[in-house]
C-alpha positions as CSV (number, residue, x, y, z in Angstrom):
1,X,4.5,-19.5,-7.2
2,X,6.6,-18.8,-10.4
3,X,10.4,-18.7,-10.2
4,X,11.8,-15.8,-8.2
5,X,13.9,-13.5,-10.4
6,X,17.1,-12.3,-8.7
7,X,19.4,-9.4,-9.6
8,X,22.9,-9.3,-8.0
9,X,24.8,-6.0,-7.5
10,X,28.4,-6.3,-6.4
11,X,29.7,-3.1,-4.7
12,X,33.5,-3.0,-4.8
13,X,36.1,-0.6,-5.9
14,X,38.5,-3.4,-6.7
15,X,36.0,-5.7,-8.5
16,X,34.7,-2.7,-10.6
17,X,38.3,-2.5,-12.1
18,X,38.8,-6.3,-12.3
19,X,35.7,-8.5,-12.4
20,X,37.8,-11.6,-11.5
21,X,38.2,-10.1,-8.0
22,X,34.4,-10.5,-7.4
23,X,33.9,-13.6,-5.2
24,X,30.6,-12.9,-3.4
25,X,28.6,-12.1,-6.6
26,X,29.2,-15.5,-8.2
27,X,28.5,-17.2,-4.8
28,X,25.1,-15.5,-4.6
29,X,24.2,-16.6,-8.1
30,X,25.2,-20.2,-7.3
31,X,23.1,-20.3,-4.1
32,X,20.0,-18.7,-5.6
33,X,20.1,-21.0,-8.6
34,X,20.5,-24.0,-6.3
35,X,17.3,-22.9,-4.5
36,X,15.2,-22.7,-7.7
37,X,15.5,-19.0,-8.4
38,X,16.4,-17.4,-11.7
39,X,19.4,-15.0,-12.0
40,X,18.0,-12.2,-14.2
41,X,20.8,-9.6,-14.1
42,X,24.1,-8.9,-12.4
43,X,26.4,-5.8,-12.3
44,X,29.5,-4.6,-10.5
45,X,29.8,-1.0,-9.4
46,X,32.4,0.8,-7.3
47,X,31.8,2.0,-3.7
48,X,30.0,5.1,-5.0
49,X,26.6,6.1,-3.6
50,X,25.3,7.6,-6.8
51,X,26.2,4.5,-8.9
52,X,24.8,2.1,-6.4
53,X,21.5,4.0,-6.1
54,X,21.2,4.4,-9.9
55,X,21.7,0.6,-10.5
56,X,19.1,-0.4,-7.9
57,X,16.6,2.3,-9.0
58,X,17.0,1.3,-12.7
59,X,16.4,-2.4,-12.0
60,X,13.3,-1.7,-9.9
61,X,11.9,0.7,-12.5
62,X,12.4,-1.9,-15.2
63,X,10.9,-4.6,-12.9
64,X,13.7,-7.0,-14.0
65,X,13.8,-8.8,-10.6
66,X,11.6,-9.8,-7.7
67,X,14.6,-9.7,-5.4
68,X,17.6,-7.3,-5.7
69,X,20.6,-8.4,-3.6
70,X,23.6,-6.2,-3.1
71,X,26.8,-7.5,-1.7
72,X,29.6,-5.3,-0.1
73,X,29.8,-1.9,1.4
74,X,27.7,-2.5,4.5
75,X,30.4,-2.2,7.2
76,X,32.2,0.7,8.8
77,X,34.9,1.2,6.3
78,X,35.5,4.7,4.9
79,X,34.1,3.7,1.5
80,X,31.2,1.6,2.8
81,X,28.2,3.5,1.6
82,X,25.7,0.9,0.4
83,X,23.2,1.4,3.2
84,X,23.2,5.2,2.6
85,X,22.7,4.6,-1.1
86,X,19.8,2.2,-0.8
87,X,17.9,3.5,2.2
88,X,16.4,6.6,0.5
89,X,15.0,4.4,-2.2
90,X,13.0,2.1,0.2
91,X,9.3,2.7,0.1
92,X,8.5,0.1,2.8
93,X,11.4,-0.8,5.1
94,X,11.7,-4.4,6.4
95,X,13.3,-4.2,9.9
96,X,12.3,-7.8,10.5
97,X,14.5,-9.1,7.7
98,X,17.4,-6.9,9.1
99,X,16.9,-8.4,12.5
100,X,17.0,-11.9,11.0
101,X,20.2,-11.2,9.1
102,X,21.9,-9.8,12.2
103,X,20.7,-12.5,14.6
104,X,21.8,-15.3,12.3
105,X,25.2,-13.8,11.8
106,X,25.7,-13.0,15.5
107,X,25.3,-16.7,16.2
108,X,28.5,-17.2,14.2
109,X,30.6,-14.2,15.2
110,X,30.3,-11.1,17.4
111,X,31.8,-9.0,14.6
112,X,28.5,-9.2,12.9
113,X,27.5,-6.4,15.2
114,X,29.5,-4.1,12.9
115,X,27.3,-4.9,9.9
116,X,24.7,-2.3,8.8
117,X,22.2,-4.2,6.5
118,X,19.0,-2.5,5.2
119,X,16.0,-4.2,3.6
120,X,12.7,-3.2,2.1
121,X,10.8,-2.7,-1.1
122,X,11.5,-0.4,-4.1
123,X,8.4,-0.5,-6.3
124,X,7.7,-4.2,-6.8
125,X,11.2,-5.5,-5.8
126,X,12.5,-6.7,-2.5
127,X,15.9,-5.2,-1.8
128,X,18.4,-6.8,0.7
129,X,21.9,-5.6,1.3
130,X,24.5,-8.3,2.3
131,X,28.1,-8.1,3.4
132,X,31.0,-8.5,1.0
133,X,32.5,-11.7,2.4
134,X,31.5,-15.0,0.8
135,X,31.2,-16.7,4.3
136,X,28.7,-14.0,5.5
137,X,26.8,-14.1,2.2
138,X,26.3,-17.8,2.6
139,X,25.1,-17.5,6.2
140,X,22.7,-14.7,5.4
141,X,21.2,-16.4,2.4
142,X,20.8,-19.7,4.3
143,X,18.7,-17.7,6.9
144,X,16.6,-16.1,4.3
145,X,16.0,-19.0,2.0
146,X,15.6,-22.0,4.3
147,X,13.2,-20.2,6.6
148,X,10.9,-19.3,3.6
149,X,11.0,-15.6,4.5
150,X,12.0,-14.4,1.1
151,X,9.5,-16.6,-0.9
152,X,6.7,-15.5,1.5
153,X,7.7,-11.8,1.2
154,X,7.8,-11.9,-2.6
155,X,4.5,-13.7,-2.8
156,X,2.9,-10.9,-0.8
157,X,4.7,-8.2,-2.8
158,X,3.3,-9.8,-6.0
159,X,-0.2,-9.4,-4.5
160,X,-0.6,-13.0,-3.2
161,X,-2.2,-14.0,0.1
162,X,0.6,-16.2,1.3
163,X,-1.9,-19.0,1.6
164,X,0.6,-21.7,0.6
165,X,2.9,-20.7,3.5
166,X,0.0,-20.6,5.9
167,X,-1.1,-24.1,4.7
168,X,2.4,-25.4,5.2
169,X,2.6,-23.9,8.6
170,X,-0.8,-25.2,9.6
171,X,0.1,-28.7,8.4
172,X,3.4,-28.7,10.2
173,X,1.7,-27.5,13.4
174,X,-1.0,-30.1,13.2
175,X,1.6,-32.8,12.5
176,X,3.7,-31.7,15.5
177,X,0.6,-31.6,17.7
178,X,-0.4,-35.1,16.7
179,X,3.0,-36.5,17.2
180,X,3.7,-34.8,20.5
181,X,2.8,-36.4,23.9
182,X,-0.1,-35.1,25.8
183,X,0.6,-32.2,28.2
184,X,1.3,-33.1,31.8
185,X,-0.1,-29.9,33.2
186,X,-3.2,-27.8,32.8
187,X,-1.7,-24.8,31.1
188,X,-2.6,-24.3,27.4
189,X,0.1,-24.0,24.8
190,X,-0.4,-21.3,22.2
191,X,1.5,-20.7,19.0
192,X,1.6,-17.2,17.5
193,X,2.7,-16.8,13.9
194,X,3.8,-13.2,13.3
195,X,5.0,-13.4,9.7
196,X,8.2,-11.7,10.6
197,X,6.6,-8.3,11.4
198,X,8.9,-6.1,13.7
199,X,8.3,-5.4,17.4
200,X,6.2,-8.6,17.8
201,X,3.0,-6.8,16.9
202,X,0.4,-8.4,14.7
203,X,-1.0,-6.5,11.7
204,X,-4.8,-6.8,11.7
205,X,-6.5,-8.9,9.0
206,X,-9.5,-7.0,7.5
207,X,-12.8,-8.7,8.3
208,X,-16.2,-7.9,6.7
209,X,-19.4,-6.7,8.3
210,X,-18.2,-6.6,12.0
211,X,-20.3,-3.4,12.4
212,X,-23.8,-3.4,13.9
213,X,-26.8,-3.6,11.6
214,X,-28.3,-0.1,11.6
215,X,-31.7,-1.5,10.6
216,X,-31.8,-3.5,13.9
217,X,-33.3,-2.1,17.1
218,X,-31.0,-0.1,19.4
219,X,-31.1,-3.0,21.9
220,X,-29.3,-5.2,19.4
221,X,-26.3,-2.9,19.0
222,X,-22.8,-4.0,20.1
223,X,-22.0,-3.4,23.8
224,X,-18.3,-4.2,23.2
225,X,-16.5,-3.1,20.0
226,X,-16.0,-6.0,17.6
227,X,-12.8,-4.3,16.2
228,X,-9.5,-5.3,17.8
229,X,-7.6,-2.6,19.6
230,X,-4.3,-2.4,17.7
231,X,-1.0,-0.6,18.2
232,X,0.0,2.6,16.5
233,X,2.8,0.7,14.7
234,X,0.3,-1.8,13.3
235,X,-2.1,0.9,12.2
236,X,0.6,2.8,10.3
237,X,2.0,-0.4,8.8
238,X,-1.6,-1.3,7.6
239,X,-2.1,2.1,6.0
240,X,1.2,2.0,4.0
241,X,0.4,-1.5,2.9
242,X,-3.0,-0.5,1.5
243,X,-2.3,3.0,0.1
244,X,-0.1,3.2,-3.0
245,X,0.8,6.3,-5.2
246,X,-1.6,7.7,-7.7
247,X,-0.8,6.9,-11.3
248,X,1.7,9.5,-12.8
249,X,0.5,12.1,-15.3
250,X,2.3,14.6,-17.5
251,X,1.9,18.2,-16.4
252,X,3.4,21.5,-17.6
253,X,6.2,23.0,-15.6
254,X,4.3,25.8,-13.8
255,X,3.7,26.9,-10.2
256,X,0.8,24.5,-10.2
257,X,3.3,21.6,-9.7
258,X,4.0,22.7,-6.1
259,X,3.4,19.8,-3.7
260,X,3.6,17.1,-6.5
261,X,6.3,14.4,-6.5
262,X,8.4,13.7,-9.6
263,X,7.7,10.3,-11.2
264,X,10.8,10.4,-13.4
265,X,14.4,11.5,-13.3
266,X,14.9,14.9,-14.8
267,X,17.9,15.0,-17.2
268,X,19.1,18.1,-18.9
269,X,18.0,17.9,-22.6
270,X,20.8,20.2,-23.7
271,X,23.9,22.0,-22.4
272,X,23.2,25.0,-20.1
273,X,24.2,27.5,-21.3
274,X,23.9,26.1,-24.9
275,X,26.5,28.6,-26.2
276,X,29.2,30.9,-24.9
277,X,27.3,33.5,-22.8
278,X,28.2,36.6,-20.7
279,X,27.9,36.8,-17.0
280,X,28.2,40.6,-16.8
281,X,26.9,43.6,-18.6
282,X,29.4,44.9,-21.2
283,X,30.8,44.4,-24.7
284,X,31.7,41.2,-26.5
285,X,35.2,41.4,-27.9
286,X,38.1,39.4,-29.2
287,X,40.6,38.8,-26.5
288,X,43.3,39.8,-28.9
289,X,41.8,43.4,-29.3
290,X,44.0,45.9,-27.4
291,X,42.7,49.0,-25.6
292,X,41.4,51.7,-28.0
293,X,38.3,53.1,-29.6
294,X,35.8,50.8,-31.2
295,X,32.4,51.1,-33.0
296,X,29.5,49.7,-31.1
297,X,27.1,47.1,-32.6
298,X,23.9,45.8,-30.9
299,X,21.4,42.9,-31.5
300,X,19.4,45.4,-33.6
301,X,22.3,46.1,-35.9
302,X,24.2,42.8,-36.0
303,X,23.2,39.1,-36.3
304,X,24.7,36.7,-33.7
305,X,25.7,34.2,-36.3
306,X,27.7,36.8,-38.3
307,X,31.4,37.1,-37.3
308,X,32.1,40.5,-35.6
309,X,34.0,42.8,-38.0
310,X,37.3,44.2,-37.0
311,X,37.3,47.5,-35.1
312,X,33.9,46.8,-33.5
313,X,32.5,45.6,-30.2
314,X,29.1,44.1,-29.5
315,X,27.0,45.5,-26.6
316,X,25.6,42.6,-24.5
317,X,23.6,42.1,-21.3
318,X,24.1,39.5,-18.6
319,X,23.1,36.0,-19.7
320,X,23.1,36.8,-23.4
321,X,25.0,34.7,-26.0
322,X,28.3,36.1,-27.5
323,X,28.3,36.7,-31.3
324,X,30.5,34.7,-33.6
325,X,34.1,35.6,-33.6
326,X,34.2,36.9,-30.0
327,X,35.6,35.0,-27.0
328,X,35.5,37.4,-24.0
329,X,33.5,40.3,-22.5
330,X,34.7,43.7,-21.5
331,X,32.9,45.1,-18.5
332,X,31.0,48.4,-18.8
333,X,33.2,49.7,-15.9
334,X,36.3,49.2,-18.1
335,X,35.0,51.5,-20.9
336,X,34.4,55.2,-21.6
337,X,31.8,56.7,-24.0
338,X,33.6,58.1,-27.1
339,X,30.7,59.2,-29.3
340,X,26.9,59.1,-29.3
341,X,24.1,60.1,-31.9
342,X,21.4,62.7,-31.4
343,X,19.2,60.2,-29.6
344,X,21.9,59.3,-27.1
345,X,22.7,55.9,-28.7
346,X,26.3,54.8,-28.4
347,X,28.3,55.0,-31.6
348,X,31.8,54.4,-30.2
349,X,33.3,53.5,-26.9
350,X,36.9,53.5,-25.7
351,X,38.2,50.2,-24.3
352,X,40.4,51.0,-21.3
353,X,41.6,47.4,-20.8
354,X,42.4,44.2,-22.7
355,X,40.7,41.1,-21.4
356,X,41.9,37.5,-21.5
357,X,40.2,34.7,-23.5
358,X,37.0,33.5,-21.7
359,X,37.0,36.4,-19.2
360,X,33.5,37.3,-17.9
361,X,32.0,34.5,-20.1
362,X,30.4,31.1,-19.3
363,X,31.3,28.2,-21.6
364,X,28.6,25.9,-23.1
365,X,27.6,23.3,-20.5
366,X,29.5,25.0,-17.7
367,X,26.3,25.0,-15.5
368,X,24.7,21.7,-16.7
369,X,25.8,19.3,-19.4
370,X,23.4,17.5,-21.7
371,X,22.2,14.3,-20.0
372,X,23.2,15.4,-16.5
373,X,20.7,14.4,-13.7
374,X,19.1,17.6,-12.5
375,X,16.4,16.2,-10.2
376,X,15.8,12.6,-9.0
377,X,12.6,10.7,-9.3
378,X,10.8,11.0,-5.9
379,X,11.7,14.6,-5.4
380,X,8.9,16.7,-3.8
381,X,8.3,20.0,-5.7
382,X,8.3,22.5,-2.9
383,X,6.5,25.9,-2.8
384,X,9.8,27.8,-2.3
385,X,10.4,27.4,-6.1
386,X,13.8,25.6,-6.2
387,X,12.6,22.5,-8.0
388,X,10.4,24.4,-10.5
389,X,13.3,26.8,-11.2
390,X,15.6,23.9,-11.8
391,X,13.3,22.2,-14.3
392,X,12.8,25.5,-16.2
393,X,16.6,26.1,-16.0
394,X,17.3,22.9,-17.9
395,X,14.6,23.6,-20.4
396,X,11.9,21.1,-19.4
397,X,8.4,22.2,-20.4
398,X,6.5,19.2,-19.2
399,X,7.3,16.5,-16.6
400,X,5.8,13.3,-15.3
401,X,4.5,13.7,-11.7
402,X,2.3,11.9,-9.2
403,X,-0.6,14.4,-8.8
404,X,-1.6,15.7,-5.3
405,X,-4.7,13.8,-4.3
406,X,-8.2,15.4,-4.0
407,X,-9.7,15.1,-0.5
408,X,-13.4,14.9,0.2
409,X,-14.3,16.0,3.8
410,X,-17.6,15.7,5.7
411,X,-18.8,15.9,9.3
412,X,-21.6,13.7,10.7
413,X,-24.2,14.2,13.3
414,X,-27.7,15.7,13.9
415,X,-26.3,18.0,16.6
416,X,-23.9,19.9,14.3
417,X,-24.4,23.5,12.9
418,X,-22.5,25.1,10.1
419,X,-20.9,28.3,11.4
420,X,-21.6,30.1,8.1
421,X,-25.2,28.8,7.5
422,X,-26.7,28.0,10.9
423,X,-30.2,26.5,10.9
424,X,-32.5,26.5,13.8
425,X,-32.8,23.0,15.4
426,X,-36.0,21.3,16.4
427,X,-36.1,20.1,20.0
428,X,-36.4,21.3,23.6
429,X,-34.4,24.5,23.3
430,X,-31.0,22.9,22.9
431,X,-29.2,24.8,20.1
432,X,-26.7,22.2,19.0
433,X,-22.9,22.7,18.6
434,X,-20.8,24.3,15.9
435,X,-19.1,22.1,13.4
436,X,-15.4,22.7,14.3
437,X,-13.8,19.9,12.3
438,X,-14.6,20.7,8.7
439,X,-13.2,24.3,8.8
440,X,-10.1,23.3,10.7
441,X,-9.4,20.3,8.4
442,X,-10.0,22.3,5.3
443,X,-7.6,25.0,6.5
444,X,-4.9,22.4,7.2
445,X,-5.4,20.6,3.8
446,X,-5.5,23.7,1.7
447,X,-2.5,25.2,3.5
448,X,-0.6,22.1,2.3
449,X,-1.8,22.5,-1.2
450,X,-4.5,19.8,-1.4
451,X,-7.7,20.4,-3.3
452,X,-10.7,19.9,-1.0
453,X,-14.2,18.8,-1.9
454,X,-16.5,19.9,1.0
455,X,-19.4,17.5,1.4
456,X,-20.9,19.4,4.3
457,X,-22.6,18.1,7.4
458,X,-24.4,14.7,7.0
459,X,-27.3,14.0,9.4
460,X,-27.6,10.6,11.2
461,X,-29.6,9.2,8.3
462,X,-28.6,5.9,6.6
463,X,-29.6,6.9,3.0
464,X,-27.9,10.3,3.2
465,X,-24.7,8.7,4.6
466,X,-24.7,6.3,1.6
467,X,-25.3,9.0,-1.0
468,X,-22.7,11.5,0.3
469,X,-20.0,8.8,0.8
470,X,-20.6,7.5,-2.7
471,X,-20.1,11.0,-4.1
472,X,-16.9,11.4,-2.2
473,X,-15.6,8.0,-3.4
474,X,-16.3,8.8,-7.0
475,X,-15.0,12.4,-7.0
476,X,-12.0,12.3,-4.6
477,X,-8.9,10.2,-4.1
478,X,-9.3,10.0,-0.3
479,X,-12.4,10.5,1.9
480,X,-12.0,12.2,5.4
481,X,-15.0,12.0,7.8
482,X,-15.3,13.1,11.4
483,X,-17.8,11.7,14.0
484,X,-19.9,8.6,13.9
485,X,-17.0,6.2,14.7
486,X,-17.8,5.2,18.2
487,X,-20.5,2.9,19.9
488,X,-23.6,5.1,19.5
489,X,-26.7,3.6,18.0
490,X,-26.6,6.5,15.4
491,X,-22.9,6.0,14.5
492,X,-23.4,4.9,10.9
493,X,-20.0,5.2,9.2
494,X,-18.7,1.7,9.8
495,X,-22.0,0.0,8.9
496,X,-22.3,2.1,5.7
497,X,-18.8,1.3,4.6
498,X,-19.1,-2.4,5.3
499,X,-22.7,-3.2,4.4
500,X,-23.6,-0.7,1.7
501,X,-20.3,0.3,0.0
502,X,-18.7,-3.2,0.0
503,X,-15.7,-1.6,1.7
504,X,-13.2,-3.2,4.1
505,X,-12.5,-1.9,7.6
506,X,-8.8,-2.4,8.0
507,X,-8.8,-1.2,11.6
508,X,-11.5,0.3,13.8
509,X,-9.7,1.1,17.1
510,X,-6.1,2.2,17.9
511,X,-4.4,2.2,21.2
512,X,-3.6,5.9,21.3
513,X,-4.7,9.0,23.2
514,X,-6.5,10.9,21.8
515,X,-8.1,9.1,18.9
516,X,-8.9,5.5,20.0
517,X,-12.0,5.1,17.7
518,X,-10.0,6.1,14.6
519,X,-11.1,4.0,11.6
520,X,-9.3,3.2,8.3
521,X,-11.1,1.6,5.4
522,X,-11.0,1.2,1.7
523,X,-13.9,1.0,-0.7
524,X,-14.1,-0.2,-4.3
525,X,-15.0,2.3,-7.0
526,X,-15.6,1.3,-10.7
527,X,-12.9,2.5,-13.0
528,X,-10.4,3.4,-10.2
529,X,-8.4,1.7,-7.5
530,X,-10.0,1.3,-4.0
531,X,-10.3,4.7,-2.3
532,X,-9.0,5.1,1.3
533,X,-11.5,6.3,3.9
534,X,-10.4,7.8,7.2
535,X,-13.2,8.1,9.8
536,X,-11.8,10.3,12.5
537,X,-13.3,10.9,16.0
538,X,-15.7,13.7,16.3
539,X,-13.9,15.5,19.2
540,X,-12.1,18.5,17.6
541,X,-8.7,17.9,19.1
542,X,-8.9,14.2,18.4
543,X,-9.9,14.9,14.8
544,X,-6.9,17.2,14.1
545,X,-4.4,15.0,15.9
546,X,-5.5,11.8,14.1
547,X,-5.5,13.7,10.8
548,X,-1.8,14.5,11.2
549,X,-0.9,11.0,12.6
550,X,-2.8,8.8,10.1
551,X,-4.5,10.7,7.2
552,X,-1.6,13.0,6.3
553,X,0.9,10.1,5.8
554,X,-1.6,8.4,3.6
555,X,-2.1,11.6,1.5
556,X,1.6,11.9,1.1
557,X,1.9,8.3,0.0
558,X,-1.0,8.7,-2.5
559,X,1.0,11.7,-3.8
560,X,4.1,9.6,-4.4
561,X,6.1,10.3,-1.3
562,X,8.4,7.4,-0.3
563,X,7.5,5.7,3.0
564,X,11.0,6.3,4.2
565,X,10.4,10.1,4.1
566,X,8.1,9.8,7.1
567,X,10.9,10.8,9.6
568,X,10.2,12.3,13.0
569,X,12.4,15.0,14.6
570,X,13.3,14.9,18.2
571,X,12.6,17.7,20.7
572,X,13.5,18.4,24.3
573,X,10.6,18.6,26.8
574,X,10.3,21.8,28.8
575,X,8.2,20.4,31.7
576,X,7.1,17.1,33.2
577,X,4.5,15.2,31.2
578,X,2.5,12.2,32.7
579,X,2.3,9.0,30.7
580,X,-0.9,7.0,29.9
581,X,-1.5,3.3,29.3
582,X,-2.0,4.3,25.6
583,X,0.5,6.1,23.3
584,X,-0.4,9.8,23.7
585,X,0.0,12.7,21.2
586,X,0.5,15.7,23.5
587,X,-0.1,19.1,21.9
588,X,2.9,21.4,22.2
589,X,4.6,24.5,20.9
590,X,8.1,23.8,19.6
591,X,10.6,26.6,19.8
592,X,14.0,26.6,18.1
593,X,16.8,28.4,19.9
594,X,20.6,28.1,20.1
595,X,20.2,24.9,22.2
596,X,18.0,23.1,19.7
597,X,14.2,22.3,19.6
598,X,12.3,22.7,22.8
599,X,8.7,21.6,23.4
600,X,6.2,23.5,25.7
601,X,2.9,21.9,26.5
602,X,-0.2,23.9,25.5
603,X,-2.1,22.9,28.6
604,X,-5.1,20.7,29.2
605,X,-5.3,17.8,26.7
606,X,-8.9,16.8,26.7
607,X,-10.0,15.5,23.3
608,X,-12.8,18.0,23.1
609,X,-10.6,21.0,24.0
610,X,-9.7,22.4,20.5
611,X,-8.1,25.4,22.2
612,X,-5.1,23.2,23.1
613,X,-4.4,23.2,19.4
614,X,-4.6,26.9,18.8
615,X,-1.0,27.6,19.6
616,X,0.3,24.1,18.9
617,X,2.8,23.5,16.1
618,X,3.7,19.9,17.0
619,X,2.5,16.7,18.7
620,X,5.1,15.0,20.9
621,X,4.7,11.2,21.1
622,X,4.6,10.0,24.7
623,X,5.1,6.3,25.1
624,X,2.6,4.1,26.9
625,X,3.3,3.1,30.4
626,X,4.6,-0.4,31.2
627,X,4.5,-2.4,34.4
628,X,8.1,-1.7,35.4
629,X,8.5,1.6,33.5
630,X,8.3,5.3,34.5
631,X,4.9,7.0,35.0
632,X,6.1,10.4,33.5
633,X,8.7,12.0,31.3
634,X,10.8,14.7,33.0
635,X,11.8,18.1,31.7
636,X,14.8,17.8,29.5
637,X,14.1,14.4,28.1
638,X,14.1,13.9,24.3
639,X,11.1,12.6,22.5
640,X,9.9,12.2,18.9
641,X,7.5,14.8,17.5
642,X,5.2,15.3,14.5
643,X,5.5,18.9,13.3
644,X,2.1,20.3,12.2
645,X,3.1,24.0,11.8
646,X,5.9,26.4,11.4
647,X,8.7,26.4,14.0
648,X,8.9,29.4,16.3
649,X,12.3,30.9,16.7
650,X,13.5,32.2,20.0
651,X,16.3,34.8,20.1
């Protein structure tokens, strides 16, 4: 692996005024150089959130460093704001690195419990925040460098496989096994390498063609799923590792931007207002003009660039620029009509008051100065109009954004009927079932602003599956299917993805309720990056729940949302809820009142019972049972929730 490029940011009010006071920054440079790294850049900033964030963002955007290290501002001091500055930038957080830093420091001093480090990736850079003391910096870097954690992480961020680290580990394990004495008891010894992933869970490694061969007879199908049953945390981690934002494009500043994410900082190209303007309806005057009678000029009779002649006022409306030679505005309420022509047009007015210089006027740049940051990169352009209004306000006509992804949806199964175009089914009188999933998913997607490509209902036919999925991969940014993910002989999605589309199944089962057979894959497409595929269960409630849990975060990531934006609110249960051996997403109605957010169950939670979603606006996340844990959550307990609709307000 090529040399690791390091950028060092010292955060200190004192050192920003006197660089000689910086002790930890030079110590970091010495240590990384001794460990074969290259120090690409360094900078000192005060304990100011905006300046810290700007420095890290700028380095990551310019890709000057593989590893950005900050030092200082991670404690509980009044001015310690480094974690708050860096955390919003993180696209993929690294809690395992944070745990390593804290555990290594706690071995030295209990006061390490007061440290607040954060770590993760910003674009293609690993960012780690260290304390400000030289002693703590040395201890933390020793833990990161000698263990090989940083080099392994950067290899993976660069797109490597980490095979060198695996080879070293394998060799050391073999050497240890060969040199160790034979076991004296019959129990096997197992070594598990978790690569530093948090919570001890193991992220699944994609394997090819685990699915059954659809050309083989039914008797040859799998009786046990070949796909490992993984945790919710592993599944989400896998999705965020595989799904990256769509390439930015330039777009005009119109209402069509709603839902897009800014791919650049928006700076004001000019002062706003650009000249002295009025903030009331009235008359532009010289502040030296006393009360009296004045002739009235208007934009029709006087050019703004021409100085206002003596004995005149200039009629002006709110927001308009003042003409040359004037420095204040007299309100309409402080005047009286003195003379008008036959058409009612004002000729003269009487000024009843004298105004001070600058009164009722806005100075150039008083709202925004040229070069000011108006909106940050990563800002979501919401439908309420504030972001679009801000861009228009500062005079931006075009802007660089991550576009909202196009979603292809389809349902699978011979038994399905389209509610709008039902066709009589062959058979013994059984009429089939209505396709619930496509209409509900299309409503959810279009309500969020996504463009939907409806590929219809696909029968249980291999060739038709291949043709429809290929169209979806070519024309959309994400493919969403329902049905065909379980163990039936006619369940074709996994075989088609693996055997005919050269795709990779990243996971095929998740330990959640509902939604166990949820499948996530990617498939290569000529001329574009691999396209994500979410094959959701066919049961209506399961399909909608897993859409919100898995597909929606992937869509947001494709659209440029930072991973760190996936935050879950907490709600208070209004009734006892039993727990299951699997993590359960229980459909609820969340109501906001003076006491906070309250969650009411919508009743029976069968995966086929779509009625339980009719009144639901959230999914509460119920933890899995443990051997020594509770079997239910009681009314009044707080749990995390995924909001899937508007909050209800209770008065």
